[in-house]
C-alpha positions, 0 to 999 in steps of 0.5 A: 515521973511525979508530973505524970501522976499528977497530970493524971490525976487532974484529968480524972477529976475533971472527967469525974466532974462533968460525969457527976454534972451529967449524972446530977441532970438524969437524976433531976430528970428520974426525978421528975418522971418519978414525981409524974409517976407518984400523981398517976398513982394517986389518982388512978382510980379517981374518977374523970374531971370530965366525961368526955372520953378521949383517945388518948385515954391510956397514953402514957404522957400525964394531961397536966405535969405538977410543980414538984416534977416542973421543978425536977426538970428545970434542975435537969435542962440546968445542969444538962447545959453545964455539960454541954456549954463546959464539957463540949468534948466529953463523951456525955454532950449528946446524952445531955442534949437528948435530955434536954429535949425531953425535959423541955418537953415534959415542962409543956409550953409552947416555948419548952417545945421549940426549945426541945425540937433545937435540941434534937434537932442538935443531936440528930445532926451529928455525923456517926449516929449513936444507939439513941438515934431512934429515940431521939427520932421518936421525941422528936416527931412527937414534938413536932406533933406538939407543935402541929407540924405534922407532915414533917413529923410522918416522915420522920415515923414513917422512917422510924417504922420502917428501920429493923434498928428502931423495931423498939420505936415501931409500935410507938411510932405506927400510934402517932402516926395513927394520932395524926391521922385521927387528929385531921379527922382521917378516922379510917386511916387512922385504925390502919395504924393502930391495928398494926400497932396492937399486932406489934407491941411489945409490953402491956402498956404498949398493947393496952394503947394500941387495943384502946385507940383501936376501939376508939377510932372504929367507934368514930367511923361507927363501925360498932361491931369492930370496936367492940372487939378491941374493947373486949380484947382490952377488958381482958387484960390486967387493968385498974379499976379506973381503966376496967370500968372507962373500957366497960364504959365505951363498951356499953356505948358502942352496944347501946348505938349498935341496938344492944340496949338490953346488953348494955344495961346489964353491962353496966347493972354489973358495975353498979352492984359491985362497990370497986366502982362506987366512985363510978356509979354516976357514970354508969347511972347517967349511961344506963338512963342515956341508953334508956332514952336512945331505946325510947323509953322516955318515961323510965328515962326521964326517972333516971337522970332525974335520980341522978340529978338527985342523988349525985349532985354533981354540976358536970353530970347534972348539967349534962341530964338536964341537957338530955331531958331538953332533948326529950322534951323538944318535940312535937307535944303528943303523947307518946307510947310509953306515957311521956308527953313532951313539953316544948316550955319544959324544953327551953327552960332546961336549955336554958338552965344548962348553959346558965347554971351549968357551964362545965357541961359538955353540952353547954354550947349546944344548949345554948345555941338550940335555947337561942334557936328556939327563942328566935322561932318563937318571936317569929312565930309570934311577930308573924300569928300577931299581924296575921290576927290583926289582919282578920280583924280588918277585913272584919271591920271592912266588912262591917265597920260598926263591928267591935272587933276588940270583943273578938278573941285572939287565939293563941300563938299557933305554929304559923311558922311551919312545924316541918322546920326539921324537915325543911327538905321533905317541905320543899320536895312536897309542897313549893312550886319551882320558879322557872323562866324558860326550860332548861332541858336543852341547855349546854353545860358552856352556857354557865359561866363560871366567872359569872358567879362572882358578878356580885359576889363581894355585895352578898358578901358584905350582906352576909357579914352585916346579917350576921350581927342581926337577922332583921332585913328591912327590905323597903329600904333596900328596895328604894336604892338603885346603888350597888355600895348604896343598898349594903349602907341602907341595908346596913342602916336599916338592921340597926333601925328596925328592931324586928329581932334581937339577939337575946331574949331576957330570962330571970330566975325566980327568987322562990325556992323551990324543989325543982330548979326548973320550976323557979325559972321564967322566960320572959320574951319581951321583944315579943311581949312588945309587940303583942302590946303595940299590936293591941293598941293599934287594933283598939285604934283600928276598932274607932275607924269607920272610913273605908280607905283608912281601913284599907290602908291600914290593912295594905299596912299590915299585909306588908308587915306580914310578909316582911315577917316571913321573909326576915325569917327566910333571912334568918335561915339563909344568912344565920343557921344556913338551912337553905332549904329552909330559907328556900321553903319561906322565900317560895312561901313569900312568892306564892301568897304575896304576888305582884308586891315588893315581897314577891320581887324580893323573894324571886331574887332570894330564891335565885341566890339559894340556888346560886349557893347551892350550885345548882346549874340552872340558877340563873334562871331564877335569875332571869324569872325575876327579872323577867317578872318584875323588869322594872322593879326597884332590885331590877338593876341587881338582876341586870347586873348578875346577867350581864345585861348592864346597859352603857352608862354614858354619864361621865361621872357614873365611873366616879360613882363606881369607884367609890363603891368599890372603895366602900366594898373592897377596899373599905376605904371610907374617906376615899369613898367620900371623897369620891361622892363628893365629887359626883355630888359637886358636878353631877346633875343626874340622880346620881347626885342624890345617891351620892349625897346621901351615901356621903351622909351614911359615910359620916354617921355609920362609919367616919363618926362625924355626926356634924357632917352627917347632919349637914349633908342629909340636911343638904339632901332634903332641902333639895330633894323633899319629896323623894325616897332619901327624904322620907329616910333622913328626916327623922333623922334630921329632926332628932339631931335639930332636937336633940341641940335645940336648933331652930329651923331658921338656923338650921337652914345655915346647914345647908351646904352650898357647894352642891345646891344654890338657895334662890330667894323668891318674895319670903320662899325658898327652893333649892337649885342644883349646882354642877362646875359651873353654877356652883357656888362659894361657902360665904353666898350672900344667897343665903338668907337664915329666915327662911324655913328649912322644911315645909311643914305643909308638904311633909308631916313630921314623924314622930320619933320612937325610942326605936328609931335610934338610928340617928347617930347614936354612939357617935363621937363628940363634936370636934373640940377644935371647932367652936360648937354654933350659937344655938348649941346649947352649953355642954351638949358636945358630949357624945350623942347617945341613943335619942330619946322620944 
């Protein structure tokens, strides 16, 4: 009998032990929840850290978890885990698993969400569903949403909304389904779930949340009447001070966007007149300023924004106010009916101020983007206008060689770039001629085969990626090369070199202390100032000219520069700003005003490319027109390729050449490309040989960080074809390398690679002989005469390398240490090759 009593006592003690463990786990969890509620109670009437209202304003889950709550959740997890590990057969295991899942969810890290998911899945896998099964499903769905596993979450939530036993979780499940749709941008679908949730909400907490989410989703849909309906329903409920202000603010915003400006201002004035809302006055005052702005009363709006800035000294709201003041000034500087005169220069200062001094502003990124856009436009306008003014003076000088054009006043930078940039679609419709080669009215749909769309897709995508880094487009380079891959390399080469448009303009804050921050900002467009200085110097040189041929040559040079300026502007809209209509406008501008020039050819092909990208069904005919107008143009091979008019190439090395191009464009295997180009250069005797050598040089220089082999390859090409366009492009690089390492002209000849050309000596002179598979000579050829001049200076005038011509092996790797530097290279010149100074 005593044994039975002792056994019963042991069982009781054991049962009490694991119950106490679970009890302590549940207590720790509840303490964590209490810590969260206490923090919310302390901060419930404090202004939000940001004015960016979200749909989760009334969600019960906190945005952040206080540290003391995290400690309680850690303890809950530890103790609940003991119940599962030490007492797996007890009746509290399922409760402990569910509690652990919720504690992990509240901890809120990515790993915790996965742990929570695991615990809920274990709970849901039990054979006999417990009474807490609906709760476990709901928490499981919440966790899946946090892990962005939306499809799985929707399946669980729909089951909850359709099961009668889950009625207590029907409303929160509907709201969570609405959240998933809202996050996906499906606002219309989200309103359906939120409205259903508001109809079945059983508690004031759920009803407030459902009303707010319904109104917020309608607000996003710009259905302001429906939004106002739900905000007003919410406003009739019992709310905390902060909650009521936020509801009032959203109501005023909906009224503002619905055109009910005066009622919205009256609603906010009531808030400002009630001291209960003193912590929220700043947001109400700011909203009134914005309502005045949308109402069109810029003068009062500007004064109101300035009042907010001067009175409240809040960095976030101040930054937002400066952004809206920038918007009001970022217009045509004509006096408005309300007496306000926009000031574009002031707008730039406001934008600059927002993204440099007020990074917490909601509009920091928008301000930075707009400032950079305006700076780019200023640079484009300045470059083009400066060249246009110079062109006009040259015309005067041609008519009257004795005229002193330096005394002709230059007008300020005018809006040569069209004022209608923001309304480019209207420009295109009103002002632009459409280039059409044939009447396309009778064409059938089958003619436009989709597979031809990808003919040069890889080429243009590569060009896109290059031009996203720099909007410059040096078309001189791209026009002079026949190879598709070589076009890309040369374009990249020219982008690094041209310096036509730099990424940012310098802005300097003055040290003077003034009452207004913008008065201290001095924005300096150094790139434009350098351009104006260069043009002025060029004008003084032209003023000393009197020969007609020299003036005509200068005239053509400046004329081409103007065309390139407009092309660069069009490229900016095409590649960086992705405003295809604006790009089309300026390409067509070039096509109309620079007819018969290489720039027109580039413009025509660019027009065709825009139409292709816009999926115009007649896009092919724009390419046909360009090819018809310039049948032997330098981009005609592009047109023939796209239109599939390429003739069969009988050159046995053409296939190898194409494989090299593929290695560059598609495979990005530059070493393989060099080997393939080398095969062509060693054995071919056609023009592919020189294109291959040039491509090798570019790859060595730009992709493989091998300046030594780049110099060797360039030297070989320039020696073999001194009068070619290739030589014109690469000669400054060769001279820069020679200057950098103090090479003599005699020793420079030793760099010529005789596996590609032979050097024949004739009575003190030398010239190159093309080598092929039968005439290629060994590297130790005795025909190399180191006393022979590398370049004939009487044929090719050396070009002075300026500081912008920094293609010359800048930022390349050090000379390889396993090779001895040549005797002519000064000691210590093995360091990484930096930018070549003049």
